[in-house]
N, C-alpha and C positions, 0 to 999 in steps of 0.2 A: 877758783880751786873749789869752792862749798861747791858749784852747778856741776862743776865738771865728776866730782862723788856721787851727786846726786844724781848723774846719769849715768855710770856705772852700775848703781846700785838698783834700778832701773832692769837697766838690760840681764844684768843677774837674775834681777827678779823673772825678770820673759824669759830667759834663755832655762832656769830649771821649770817653770812653768808650760814651756811647748811640750817637753816631756810626761809631763804628770800629768796637761789637759789635751794631749791630740784624741784620745777614745773619750774622751767626755769632756771637751773646748767649754759646752757651754754652763757648764759649774761654775767657770770664772767670771763669767757675762757678768756686767750691772742692768738691772732690768731698763733702765734708759736708752743702753746700747743695742738689748734687744728690741727695742719697740723700735726704734730710729732703723735701722736696720733691717729686720723686719717688711717697715714699711713700704723701706723703698725698694726690695725683692720681691712683694707683694703684689706692690705696683706692676712692678715690669714683669714678673709673672701675670697677672692679670691681662696687661694686653693681649695677650694670645685666646686669651677666651672672651672677649668683647666684640672681635672682628670674626666673622661667620663669611664672608667673601669678599673678592676684590678681582680686582680683574687681571692679572698676572697670575693667579691659586691664595691661596691663602700663605702659604708656606714665604712664598717668595713677598706678599706686602708686607708681612709682620717682618722679614728681617730685614723691611727699608723702612720699616715705621723707629720715629727716634721719639722715647721720652724724658724731657726736660722734670730732672729731681725738683725739690722743692728746696726752697730756700732760708738761709736763717736756722738753722734746724740746731741744738746744742746738742749732744749727749758725751757721757764718759767712755771713755774706750778701758779697753779688759789689764786687768792686775794693775789700775791706778795709775795708766801709764798719761793720763791726763783729761782736758778735758778739748772734746771736736769740735768747731762751728762748722758746719755745713754751708757754704759758699753756692752750692747749684751744683751741674752734674748732667750730663745726659744718659742716657742706657739705648742700645738697640743692638741691631743680629742678634735676634731673639729667631733660636732656630727650635723645632720641635721633630723627633720624628716618628710620634705615635702619640695618639689619644683614645685611652680606653676609657668606655663609661659601663657604672653599675647600676647596678638598682636593688636595694635594701628598705623598697616602703614594706610598712604592716598598716592595714586598715587608715585611718585620716592621718596617721604619720610620716611623712613622705622623707625617703633616706635615700642619696645619691650619693653616689663616691664618682671618684672623676682616680684616673691615672696615667700623668704627665711622664715619657715617656723620651729619655734621651734631649731632655732640652738646653737649651744655652742661651748665654748672653753676655754683651758686652754693656760697661759702664765705664767711666768718665768722668771722677767725681776732685771735686775743689772746694779746700776746705781751709782754715785756720785753726792755729794750736800751738801759739805765741809763734806765731812764721805759716808762712807756707805752706802746704800740701797740696798734692793729687796724685792721685792714685787710679791706677786703672785696673778693673778687673776684669778675666774674660773666664767664663762660664761655661761646660760645653757636659754632655756626656752625663748632663746630674737626670733625678728622678725626682717625682713629689707624686707622691698618695693622696689622697685627701676623703672627707664625708661628711658631710651635710644635712642635717638633720630641719625638715620644717613643720614644725605644731601647728593642728590647725584655730582658725580665730571663728568665734561665733555670735552675728553676727545678734546686737540687742532686739532689733526690728524684728530678726526674721533668726533665730537662734538654732530652729532644722533646717535649717542651709547654709552649714559649715561652707569655709573658702580658703584653703590653703595660706593664708597671709599670718598666721601667729609668729612665735618664739622661733627664732632660726639658732642650731646650735654646730659648730665644729665639731664633731663627734671623734675625727681621730685625722690625725696629718703626721705623716712620719715622711723628713726631707735628705734626702744624701747629693749635696753641693759639691760639686767635681769643678774646682777652681785650676784652672790648664798653666793661667799665665797672671801674672800679680807685680805689679811694676810701681815704683814710691817715688816722686821725686818732690824737692820742695826749699823751704833756707829753714822750718822747724824743726825742733830734737827731736819729734817722733818722727818725720820723715828721714833725716840722718839717722836714726836708730834700725827703722828699720828695711832702710837702704842699704845698708850693712852685713844682710841673711842674704841666704840664697834666695832666689827666686822659688824654685821648688817646695823648701822648708815652710814658706811664706806662703805660697798657690795651700800646699798642705795645711798650714795653720790655719789659714780663712775660712777655709771651705767647711773644717769640723769645727767653726765658730759659728758660719750663718745658719748652720743646716737648722737649729732649734731655734733659735731667731725668729728666721724664717715662719713658720708653723704658729709662734707665738703670735708674728702680726699677722696673720691670718685670722687666726681667733679672733682676732679683736675688729675686725674687718667688714669681719662675715657678721659676725655676735652683735656687733651695732652698729655697721651702715646697712648690714642684710635684712637685721628686723626692723630698722626705723622705716626704711625704702616698704618691707610687705608692710607696714601700717597705716602706711600714707595711703597705699593703694587699698586696706582691707578699707578704709574710709572713702574711699572714691566711689568705692563696687557696690559697699551700699544701696546707693541711688539707684544702681542698676536693678535690685531685687525684687525691684515691684512693680505689682503686673501699669506699662504705659497706658498714659492716661489716651480718652478718644480726644481722637484730633476734631478742629469744629469744621462745624456741615455748617459751609456759605449759603443765601437766602438764595433760591435758586430763580432766576431771572423769565427764563422760559418754559416752556411745555420740555418734558425729559422725558427719556426714552427708558421705558422698565424696562430692565435688562431681565428680568425674572420672566417677564412675558414676550420678549425678544426671541421667533422662531430660531433662529440660527444657535441659540445659545438651546433652544430645548431639542435643536435635530442634535445638535454638537455634544450633548449628555449623553441623549437616544443614545449614537453614536457606538460611543466611548464605552458604555454599557453592552453594548452585544456584540462586537469590532472587535475590541482594541486588545483581545489574543491571538487574534491575528498575528501580531508584531510580536509573539511571544518568543525569547531571547534577546532581541534586536535590541541594541542600544541607541536613546534615543536623546536626543537633545531640549533640555525644558527652556534653559535660559543663556542666550548666548551676546556676550558681549565682547567679541574678539579684538575692537580697537578702542580698548575702553580709553587708556591712558592718562588717569586721573590721579591727579597730585597729594597721598596721602601723609607725609610728613617731608616737612621743609623747614629743618629748623638747628642753626649754629653749623651748618657745613653738611646735613645729613639730611638728607632726599629719600623718599622711600613714593615708588608709585605705582600704580596698583595697574599695570600693560595690560590683560585680561581676566576675562570671568566667565566661568561656563557651570553647571550644572545639569548634569547628566546622568543616566539610569537605561536598567535594562528592562525592559518588559520582561512581566512574571506570568505564570499560566492559570494564575487564579485569576481572582475578582480586580474588576479593572483598577487600575497603579495609578491612574490622571481623573479627575473631573472637575466640570468645570459648575460653578453656579452664579446664578447671578439674582439682585433685591434690591430692587429700587434701583437708586444707582451705582450703585458698588456692582462690580463684580472682578470676580478673582479666580483660583483654581487652586490645586493641592494637588500634592504628589505623593506615594507613596508604592518606589520602586526599586528591584532590584539592586543593589551595589547604585545605589542614589549614591551619589559626590557633589562638591564645591572644590572646582576644580580652579585655581589662582595661580598666575604667574605676575612676583612681585620682581621689580628693579631698584635693587639698593644700591646710594652712589656714597662717597662720604669724599667730598674737599677741604680739607682742613689745611689753616695755613701751617706754612712751610713741610706737611706731609705729604707722601705720594699719596695719587688717588685711589680710590677702589670703587670697582664695579660690577654687579652678578648679577645675576639672574635665578632669581629662587621659585621653586614649583611649590606648590601649600595642596594639600588632596585633604576635604576635609570628609566627613565620613558622614549622611544624614540618612534617618530613618524616614520622615517623610519632610516636605515641605508647603509651607502655601502661602500667595499671597494674593491680597485683595484691594483692590486701587476704585475709587473713586474718579469718576468717570460722568460728568454732565453735557449730555449729547443731543441739541436739539431733531429730535425724530423727522418734520419735514425735511432741512439741512442735508441728512444722513439717507431722506431717497431719494434723495437730488445725486449726490456724490457716486461717483461711477470709481469701484472698486479698485481695477490697475491701473487708476490714476492717481489714489490714496497707495497701493504699492510703488510706482516708480516715484513720486513725491511726497512723503509723510507727511509734509506740512500743512496737507491739501486737509488731514481729519481735523485739522485747527481749525476749520472753518464750521467745522459739525460742531464746537464748541465755545463762539464768537458768540456773545452775546449774554453766557447762558449763566453767569458768574462774572462779578463786579469785587474783585478787577479779577480776570481772565486765568491767572493762573493759580484760582482756586477750583477752577473745574475738571482741570486733573491733579488729582495726588493722592497717594498712593497711603492705604489708611491703615493697614498691619503689614506683617513680613514673621511669620515664623516659622520656626525652624527646631528639628529635636534631633539631637547627635546622636552619633553612635561611635561606636570608642574605635573610632581611625583619624589619626590626624596624620600628617606624612609630612617633613620637612627633603623639599631633595635639592641635592647641588652637586656640581659637578668639581674632579680635584678629589684626589684624597684624605686630607685631613679637614674638608669641607664634609665631606660623606662621615668623617670621624663626629666630628659637630651637631651634622645633622642626624647622627643618632645620638648621639648622647638628648638633644631635644625630643625625636620621635622617644627615649625612654621616661622622660622624665614627660610627657604627654600623654604617655599610657598608663603609668602611673596614676595621674591625674584624675583619668579615666571614670578608673577605677576605686578611687576613693571620693571624685566628689563631682561622679557623673548630674547627679540631677541639678544641681544647683551652677553647674555651667552652663545645662538649659536653660535655667531662670536668667542665671546671668544675661547670656550672650543672643536671648531674647527682650530682656530690656537695655541690651546696645542697639538691638539694629530696631526697639521702640524710637529710642531717640532719636536716628537717625535717622527718622522720616521726612524730618523736614531739608537735611540738607540732602536726601535723595529727589525730593521734587524740584530742591534748588541744580540739581546737576544736570534733570529732564530739560526743566524749561529753560534753561541758558544751550542744552543740544536744540532744542525748539531753536530758537531765535536763529541759531544759527545755519537752518536746514535752508534750503534754496526753494524759491515762490511756486506753487502751486500751478506746473505748467507739465505742460508735451515736450515741451520746444525738445529736447536733449535726446528726444526720439526720434526729432525730426530734422535732423540736419537744421539744428538752428532756426526752425521757420515755427512757426506758430501756428496753431489749428489757421485762422485765420487764411493765414499767407499760402497752406494745402489747398483749401476752396479755393482762394482762387486763381491757384493754376485752371482745374476743375471749369473756373468762369472762364479764365483765356482761351479754355478749348474750344467753348462753346460760340465766344466772341468770334475767337479764327474757321470757326464755320459758317455764322451766318456772315457774317466778311465773306465770303468765297459763297455765298448761297447770291447773292446782291451782284456780286462782280459777273458769277456765270449768267444770270437773267439779264445785267447788261449785254454782255456779250449775243446771247440769244437774241435779244430787241438789237442790240445795232446790227448786227453780222447773219443772222436769217440760225434756223438749224444748222445747214449745208454748207461747204467750202461751198464759193465759186467755182464753178466746171465739174464739183463733183459724180454728177447725174453723167453729165456729157465724157466724163472717161470711162466712167463704167460703163455705158453704149458703146464709144468705142470698143473698149476690149474684147467686149461680145459678139461686136462685128468681126474686127477681127480673127479673135477663135473661129467663127463662123464661116471664112472667108468671104467674104461681105466684100471684103475690098478691095480682092485676087481680080474684078474683073474692070478697076481703075488700071490710068495707065499707070506703068512702074515710079514716073519720077514722085504723080502724086502722090501715090502709095506710100510709099516710101517717107514721105512729108508729113502724111497723116498718120505713117506710126512714129516715127519721134515725135512727134508733137503727144502722144501720150505718156512718154517715160515722164516720172515726176523727178521733179529737182530733190536733192538729198537733203531732208528733213529731219525732223524727232518726232516721238509717238507723237505730243501735243500739236507737232503743225502739219500731223498725214490728214492729208483732204478725207477721208470718210470717217474722224472723229471731228465730233460738233464743236463747235465751237466753244457754245456751254461746259459741255464736258472738260474738253481743252480748259478752260480756266478756273474749272473748281477744283480740279485734281490735285493741283499741288494745296488750296487752302484744306482741303480734306489732310492730306501728307502732315499738313505741319500741324493741322489740331489733333488728329490720331498723337504724334509726338506727347504735344501736353497735355494729353488726358492721359496717356503710360505715365508721365511722372507725375499726375496727383495719385492716378493707381499705385504707384510703387510707396509713396511717400502718406497715404490716405489708410486708414483703418481697416481692413481686408473682410474682421470677423470678428465677432466677440463671444465669449463664451460664457452663460451666467447659468446658476441651480438659481433653482423658488426651491424654500425652505418652508414645511408647515408643519404643523402641533398647539393642536387641542383650540384648530378654528382658529388659531391665527396663523395665517400666512405674510413672506415678502419674498420679494425675486434680487437678489446679492448679484450683482453684473454693471457691467463687465469684471467678472474675475481679474482675465488678460485678455490681450486685445491681441491680434495680427496684422501682419503689414509685409511686405515685401521687404522692407528693412530691419525691423525686425526682427523677423522669420532670417537674414543673411546676418544680423549680428548674435542673436540666439546660436545657430548652428555653430558658430564660428566660436563664442565665448566654452559651448559646452564640448567643443571636442569635434564637431561633426564640420570637417572642412571643407571633405568632400561635397556634401549637402548644402555646406555655405556657397563653397566656388559655382559648384552646379546651378544655385538659383540664380544668383549673378546672371552669370551666364545667357541665360535659358529664357530668364523674368525678364534681366536686367536690362543687359546687354543687347543681347541678339533681336528684343524686336526695333528698339532702335537706330541698330545697322542695320536692318530689312528695313525700313521706312524710307529712310536716309538715301539706299540703293535704289528706289523703288523713283524716287523723286528726280536722280541723276536720270533713270535708264528714262524717263519721261519726258527730260527737258531737254539734255543732249543731244545735237546733230551726230548723222553716223561721221564725219569726221572727227568730234571727239570721240564719241563711242560705236565701234564698227556693228552691223548689222549679227554677227555671229557674236561679237562679245555678247551684247543686250541682249539676243535668245540664248546665249548661259548662265548670264547673273539671274535672270527672270528665270528658268528652269532649276538653278539651286534656291532661289527664295522659294519656288512655289511649291518647292520639294520638302523643303526644311522648313520652314514657315508655323507647320501646326507643335514645333515642339515646343512655342508658347505659350500652349498650354500649357507647359509643367507645375507652373505657381498654382491653378483653379484648380488638377490634379491632386496638389496637396490638401486644399484646404477641404476638397470634398470628401479625403480621407478624414483629415481633423474632425472633420460634421461627423461621421462616422465612428469615431473612436472616441467622443466627449456627449454620445450622444446616453447616458448614466443615466439612472434610476435608482434610489434606496427606498424601502420601506420597513418602517422598523416592528418589534409584536407587537408594541400599541398602533397609536394614532400620527406619530411621526413619519417623514417621509423626504426625501429629496429625488431634484430635477435637474442632470444637467442637462444643457443645450449650447448647439453652436445659429448663433445668424451671422449670414453673409452682410457685409455692411457694403457702402457704397462702391470702396476699391474693389471690393470683389466683380462687383456688376461691370466697375470703370474697365477695370482691366478685361476683362471679358468680353466688351463692349468692342474695346480699342485693340483685341486682335481678333477679333474672327473681325470687326471692318478691314482691318489690318492684311489677313489671307481675302477682301471680296478685293481690295485694290490688288493685288500683287494679280489674284484670277483677271482682271481688266485691263492692268497692263501685259499679260501674257495674249492673252487674244488680240488686243492690237497689235502685238506685234506681231503672230502668227499670220493677221490681215495685210497688214503692209510687208511679210516678205513673203506673201501671197501675189499677192499685187504686182508688184518688183520684181516677180521671178516671171511672170506671165508678159508682165512687158519687155523684160529682156529676152525672152524668146521670139513675140513678134517682131522685134528689133533684129534679132539674129535673122527672120525669116524673109522681113524684106530686101535685108541686106544680102543674102540668094538670090533672091528675084531679081533684084537690079544686076548681080554678078552673069546671071542665067542669060539675063534678053540683051547688052550690054556687052560682048565679049573682052572686047578690045579696050 
């Protein structure tokens, strides 16, 4: 009975308190209830602000997120309703309709406001209060407006470089929590008491109770945890405010190239000074790492990947915005362009245990006033002179050959010495999706205020970070070098090495020599003329001059019949010398091998001579031409018609022509009739000249690349194109194939005339016999 009277008194006090405290419910809340309840809802609210990207959109991802509430937390219930021990629970289904940031910063004191409109959450809570109690709370259509101020921090070593990492205050907070559903079950007296009230009344009461505790919890969370986190960041940032120490210079083991006296560097500097304004108004790319894929963060299920990074700018009309400089073994460049910016693509992924996965692309743009990069490059000058530039371009690992042996270890020969930037007030974060864009707007608002009050400090800070990151950049660079393919031309030669291509030319010469030897043997063995060749010609001449008409008819017909040649190929014609009949097939095969060599070997190279201040050097070849490279580059650049035309006219057609010549030379009339052979040779004779198309393109290239530039001072540059062995081989093979085609055509014409004359004599002899013996 005593217990029942106690519960009745609590119920009466609870009912009377509802009417008194609905307008101001927090007046009856104990501090322990305020802190505990606010901590739960503040943590749930924080979930919406820590996620800025997701695979299915920010709103959907937050809605699927599940937050586990803390355990073993005890707090007092309102109006003396007892102690509630929290055993755990989860919050999920977070929703947010709109996210509105504001900026009230002044000088070095940053103040940012945020308005959450239409947010909601569903929490399931389990606890103990002289029995079990389970609560299900659903909030929807709630609003929260809060503002945070951040004071400056003045480092002891650099007091003139303040940082926005000082004390944090929650300057304002207004919450309007709208509870739409509230259910209580359990065995405790509190659960029984609350279960006896209507849901609507309980929901209205809980919404009023939680508004002020939420702000109180946020205040403690922001001012205590936020200040502690910024203080830790301030201590870490002080190390980046000092000038980076110069890196160690290794001892040079070989004579090194002096970049300051290297003619290409001096010519390029003069060229930029005098001609760079020609590109005014055009966007240029200074750094392009389009497939970087570098892991930045990988910790506790959170991964951040740097996908690519670009440095771009627009050429202005004033002084040159890009300069190149060299001094000793140091080579560098600096850029001061209009709209100069660094653009990067970040890929954020979060995979927490028991939570939905998170993956999104973030586009980052950082404005720059200027950028400068200097690198140490120990290069063996004699080795550099032996290297071909196009080989270095095709296989960058070839440039490492020029650094071999210059330092010990070799990775000391190439290193980043300095990397500096000057920021401008521009940093933009972009993400897809409505809510993502609103969060990006908050980030951009914060960064704009940072730039307005702390730009000098941020410049020193970012350059300090870049200075300490030099070793990491060097490590990444050499890791990429280790993964490069070997220095070789094989990728452009269908997998063949240079020696393999040269072997085709040697094979062509070997076949030609075998043909000459075979022809000589035939000349020695069977003589210069076929047996009966002169008798045949004499009989035909006598028959045509009617000298055999005086003989008797039977003798005449027999003699004429003996002059008719048997069916034979061009190689077997009586008038063709044995030596040439044997040599012709060897010549055709030799030309096929020579054409194959010409298609794979270099046809021409483009070189450039640079000179300045009595120093000169030749770079080359800058790039090379071959039939194969012409076809590949034309196709990859979109010139499909030109690529197909080169394949057909200079690649396929010459081999088809030589194959048909071999067929017409060796095929007898029983396989290939006289008329068909004549038509084939006529087509080959007419269209064979179009095999010179590739040579014509090379002549055009020689003219197109014949360039020369002279600076106002003493720097000059000359570009020239030099034909190589592939061009001469192709030109020779094409010309000789035309000669072989003409020879075959002439032999066919002569054979056709002989066949026509003998057939006429046979007809004449037959007519004579029929007139003398009419019976």
